C-alpha positions in Angstrom: 0.1 0.2 -0.1 1.2 3.7 -0.7 1.3 6.0 2.5 -2.2 7.4 2.6 -2.3 10.7 1.6 -3.3 12.8 3.8 -0.7 10.8 6.6 2.4 12.2 4.6 0.6 15.5 4.9 -0.3 15.8 8.9 3.3 14.2 9.7 5.1 17.6 7.7 2.5 19.9 9.4 3.2 18.1 12.8 6.8 18.8 12.0 6.5 22.3 11.4 4.1 23.0 14.3 6.8 21.5 16.6 9.7 23.7 15.3 7.1 26.4 16.1 6.3 27.4 12.8 2.8 29.1 12.1 1.5 26.9 9.6 -1.5 27.5 7.5 -3.1 24.2 6.4 -5.1 24.3 3.3 -4.3 20.8 2.8 -6.8 19.0 4.3 -10.8 19.1 4.1 -11.6 18.9 7.6 -13.9 21.8 8.6 -12.7 24.3 10.9 -16.4 25.5 11.7 -17.9 24.2 14.9 -21.0 21.7 14.2 -24.4 23.4 14.9 -25.2 24.0 18.8 -28.7 21.9 17.7 -26.4 19.0 16.0 -24.1 19.0 19.5 -27.0 19.5 21.8 -28.8 16.3 20.2 -25.8 14.2 20.4 -25.6 14.7 24.1 -29.3 14.5 24.4 -29.1 11.0 23.1 -26.5 9.9 25.0 -28.5 10.0 27.9 -31.3 7.3 25.9 -31.3 4.5 28.0 -30.5 2.0 25.0 -27.6 4.5 23.8 -25.1 2.0 25.6 -26.0 -1.5 23.4 -24.4 -2.7 20.2 -26.4 -0.6 17.4 -26.8 -2.9 13.9 -24.9 -3.1 11.1 -27.8 -1.9 8.9 -28.7 1.0 11.6 -31.1 1.7 13.9 -34.8 1.7 12.7 -36.0 4.8 13.4 -33.1 6.6 12.3 -33.5 4.9 8.6 -36.9 6.4 8.5 -36.1 9.6 8.8 -33.1 9.5 6.3 -36.2 8.0 3.7 -38.1 11.0 4.5 -35.4 13.1 4.2 -34.3 11.7 0.8 -38.0 11.8 -0.7 -37.8 15.6 0.3 -34.7 16.7 -0.7 -34.4 14.4 -4.1 -38.1 13.3 -4.4 -36.5 10.0 -4.3 -38.9 7.5 -2.2 -36.4 4.4 -0.3 -37.7 1.5 1.5 -35.9 2.2 5.0 -36.0 -1.3 5.7 -34.1 -2.9 2.6 -32.7 0.3 0.6 -30.4 2.0 3.6 -27.8 1.3 5.2 -26.1 3.9 8.2 -22.3 3.9 7.8 -19.6 5.0 9.9 -18.4 7.9 7.6 -18.2 7.6 3.7 -15.0 6.2 4.3 -15.9 3.4 6.0 -18.9 2.8 3.6 -17.3 2.9 0.6 -14.5 0.3 2.0 -17.3 -2.0 3.1 -18.6 -1.9 -0.1 -15.7 -2.5 -1.8 -15.3 -5.6 0.3 -19.0 -6.8 -0.3 -18.1 -7.3 -4.2 -14.4 -6.8 -5.0 -12.6 -10.6 -5.2 -9.0 -10.8 -6.2 -8.5 -9.6 -10.1 -11.7 -7.7 -9.8 -11.8 -4.7 -12.1 -12.9 -1.5 -10.0 -13.0 1.4 -12.5 -12.0 4.7 -10.5 -11.6 8.3 -12.0 -8.6 9.6 -11.4 -8.1 12.7 -10.0 -9.9 11.4 -7.3 -10.8 10.5 -3.5 -7.8 7.7 -3.0 -10.4 5.6 -1.2 -11.6 4.0 -4.5 -8.2 3.3 -5.9 -6.6 2.4 -2.7 -9.3 1.6 0.3 -11.6 -0.5 -2.4 -9.5 -1.9 -5.5 -5.9 -2.4 -3.8 -7.1 -3.6 -0.4 -9.4 -6.4 -2.0 -6.4 -7.4 -4.3 -8.4 -5.9 -7.2 -7.4 -3.8 -10.3 -7.6 -0.6 -10.4 -8.9 0.8 -14.4 -8.5 4.6 -14.4 -10.9 6.9 -16.1 -8.9 10.0 -16.2 -10.7 13.1 -15.5 -9.4 15.9 -17.8 -10.0 19.7 -17.7 -11.1 19.5 -21.7 -13.6 17.7 -20.5 -15.0 19.3 -17.7 -13.3 16.3 -15.5 -16.2 13.9 -16.6 -14.8 10.4 -17.0 -15.3 8.6 -20.4 -17.9 5.8 -19.2 -16.8 3.4 -22.0 -13.3 2.9 -20.1 -15.5 1.5 -17.0 -16.2 -1.8 -19.3 -15.9 -4.8 -17.9 -15.0 -3.7 -14.6 -16.9 -5.3 -11.3 -17.4 -1.3 -9.6 -17.5 1.9 -10.8 -17.1 5.4 -8.9 -17.8 8.7 -9.3 -18.3 11.5 -7.1 -19.9 14.8 -7.9 -19.8 17.2 -7.0 -16.3 16.4 -7.2 -13.7 16.1 -4.8 -10.6 17.4 -5.8 -11.5 19.4 -8.8 -14.6 20.9 -7.4 -16.5 19.9 -11.0 -20.2 19.1 -11.3 -22.2 17.0 -13.7 -23.8 17.7 -16.7 -27.3 16.9 -16.9 -26.1 14.6 -19.8 -24.0 12.9 -18.2 -26.2 11.5 -15.2 -28.2 10.3 -18.4 -25.4 8.6 -19.9 -24.0 7.0 -16.2 -27.8 5.5 -15.8 -27.9 4.0 -19.4 -24.5 2.5 -18.3 -26.1 1.3 -14.8 -28.9 -0.2 -16.4 -27.1 -2.0 -18.9 -24.7 -3.0 -16.8 -26.1 -4.6 -14.3 -23.1 -6.7 -13.5 -20.9 -3.6 -12.4 -21.8 -2.0 -9.1 -22.1 1.3 -9.6 -21.4 3.8 -6.5 -21.6 7.3 -6.8 -19.8 9.1 -3.8 -22.4 12.0 -2.9 -20.2 13.5 0.2 -20.7 17.1 -0.9 -24.7 17.0 -2.0 -24.8 19.8 0.3 -22.1 22.0 -0.2 -23.2 24.3 -2.6 -23.3 27.9 -3.3 -25.6 30.0 -5.3 -28.3 28.6 -7.5 -26.6 25.3 -7.9 -28.8 22.4 -6.1 -26.9 19.0 -6.2 -29.1 16.3 -7.5 -29.6 12.6 -6.5 -27.8 9.9 -8.7 -30.8 7.9 -7.8 -33.2 10.4 -9.7 -32.2 9.0 -13.0 -32.1 5.5 -12.3 -32.3 2.6 -9.4 -29.8 0.0 -10.9 -27.0 1.9 -8.1 -26.1 2.9 -4.6 -25.2 6.8 -3.5 -23.2 7.2 -0.6 -24.1 10.3 1.8 -22.1 11.8 4.7 -22.6 14.3 7.3 -18.9 15.4 7.7 -19.0 18.2 5.9 -22.9 19.6 5.8 -22.8 19.8 9.4 -19.4 20.2 10.2 -19.0 16.6 11.9 -15.8 14.6 10.6 -14.9 13.3 13.5 -18.2 11.7 14.5 -17.9 9.2 11.6 -21.6 9.1 10.5 -23.3 8.9 6.6 -25.6 6.4 5.2 -25.5 4.7 1.7 -28.9 3.9 -0.1 -30.1 2.2 -3.3 -30.6 -1.0 -4.8 -31.7 -3.5 -2.1 -29.4 -6.3 -3.2 -26.5 -4.2 -3.3 -27.3 -2.5 0.2 -27.6 -6.4 1.7 -24.5 -6.9 0.9 -22.6 -4.2 2.2 -24.7 -4.8 5.6 -23.5 -8.5 4.8 -19.8 -7.3 4.9 -20.1 -4.9 7.8 -22.0 -7.2 10.0 -18.3 -8.9 9.9 -16.6 -5.7 10.6 -18.4 -3.3 12.8 -21.2 -3.6 15.1 -23.0 -0.1 13.7 -22.4 3.4 14.4 -23.1 4.6 18.3 -27.0 5.3 18.5 -26.3 8.9 19.8 -24.5 10.2 16.7 -26.9 8.0 14.3 -29.8 9.9 15.8 -28.3 13.5 15.9 -27.5 13.0 12.5 -31.5 12.2 12.0 -32.1 15.3 13.8 -30.5 17.2 11.8 -31.7 15.8 8.5 -35.0 15.9 9.8 -34.3 20.2 10.1 -34.8 20.0 6.1 -37.9 21.3 4.6 -38.3 19.5 1.5 -35.3 20.3 -0.7 -35.0 23.5 2.0 -31.9 23.3 4.2 -32.2 24.1 7.8 -30.6 27.5 8.6 -27.5 26.1 10.1 -26.9 24.8 7.0 -27.4 28.1 5.1 -25.2 29.5 7.1 -22.5 27.0 6.6 -22.8 27.4 3.1 -22.9 31.5 3.1 -19.1 31.4 4.7 -17.5 28.8 2.7 -19.0 30.8 -0.4 -17.6 34.0 1.2 -13.9 32.2 1.7 -14.5 30.3 -2.1 -15.1 33.4 -3.8 -11.9 35.0 -2.5 -9.5 32.4 -2.7 -10.5 31.8 -6.5 -9.9 35.3 -7.1 -6.6 35.4 -5.0 -5.0 32.5 -7.3 -6.0 34.6 -10.3 -4.2 37.1 -9.5 -1.6 35.3 -9.1 -1.6 33.7 -12.9 -3.0 30.5 -11.7 -5.5 28.4 -14.0 -8.5 28.3 -11.4 -11.0 25.9 -11.7 -13.9 27.8 -11.0 -17.4 25.7 -9.5 -20.1 26.2 -7.4 -19.7 23.7 -5.1 -17.6 21.9 -2.6 -14.7 23.9 -0.4 -11.8 22.9 -2.4 -10.1 25.1 -5.1 -8.4 23.3 -8.2 -5.7 25.2 -10.1 -3.4 24.2 -12.5 0.2 25.6 -11.9 2.4 23.9 -14.5 3.5 20.6 -15.4 4.8 19.8 -12.6 3.1 20.7 -8.7 5.9 19.5 -6.7 8.0 22.9 -6.8 5.0 25.0 -6.0 3.9 22.8 -3.1 7.7 22.7 -1.7 7.7 26.7 -2.2 4.3 26.9 0.0 5.2 24.8 2.7 8.6 26.5 2.7 6.6 30.0 3.7 4.5 27.9 6.0 1.3 27.1 3.8 0.0 23.8 3.1 -1.4 22.7 0.1 -2.3 19.2 -1.4 -0.2 17.8 -4.6 -2.7 17.0 -7.5 -0.8 13.9 -8.3 -1.9 12.8 -4.7 -5.2 11.6 -6.0 -3.6 10.0 -9.2 -1.5 10.4 -12.1 -4.3 12.6 -14.2 -3.8 15.2 -11.0 0.0 16.0 -11.5 0.4 19.7 -12.8 -2.5 21.0 -9.9 -2.8 21.9 -6.5 -5.9 21.3 -4.5 -6.6 23.9 -1.5 -9.2 23.2 1.1 -10.9 26.1 2.7 -11.2 24.7 6.2 -9.7 28.0 7.9 -10.9 31.3 8.6 -11.1 33.6 5.5 -8.5 36.3 8.0 -6.6 32.7 7.6 -6.7 32.5 3.8 -6.3 36.2 2.9 -2.6 35.1 5.1 -2.0 32.3 2.6 -2.3 34.1 -0.3 -0.4 36.6 1.0 2.5 34.4 1.8 1.7 32.7 -1.6 2.4 35.9 -3.1 
């Protein structure tokens, strides 16, 4: 296994911090904002539930799954059976890797976009002794993959709004992906929707399940409620695929803590149809302001910035080789992520995570200048 990208970054940051340096970390997508008070209070209250100390189940609490189904109907217009089409996961990372264990045998091909979240290629394909079947995401194609490159694969991963590029999928792409899922039912198509609620302006991210039911979709509370450390999310979709995920998880974990599941459910219950609760609106406003500033500042530095209405990442091209830029930034105590860490096709790009205050981001841009 290669070292996980962010483990290496954390090591470098720790070394600089130990040396007394003021490091501005724009490398890791770990929100600096606190979870909403309502979420934290809900978590505290549910810790006192009389059954909170018991084992949960690998599928997730039945009451929580009903809330997820109501949320999904209101937010995306998609009806789900809470008993067969929903599984609570310990964050998207665990959900994705457990899904891989359910389906990928040694030698199976896993169609992975590149650049992409490293878990698809490493946490699924490599750990299951599968083969990575790369689908390049190129700037000239709007960072959308050629689905012909997924032919013969056991699993296919995609992710829009996209990490690391911030790209969003077109209506035509959703239709093509749905056609692929419908005509290639031997392939488990998984849409990673971790950034479904991290959108700005008029853009509203759809669910892939609005286009087909022959797939699964992974959701996470990590970003929308600034709750990365609570490790909570859910997978929804085709019943047999969800059943396989539950079967794999039953050998690995005993379910997410009930108090965290129920806090998630309370947060999702704050949605009124597709309208998010005021806490989510405020979180989006803050990240939107940061994104607008960072995009403008990086353009003024002469970088080729990929503008986006979604995610709290900024993806920018710095040349044919991004490592000199990354090292120079580190010399000035600014951490940015090298694009190649997300796959070979990320070479020449950097990713900035806007998980620092606007003042710190401004200070980082001054150092980069």
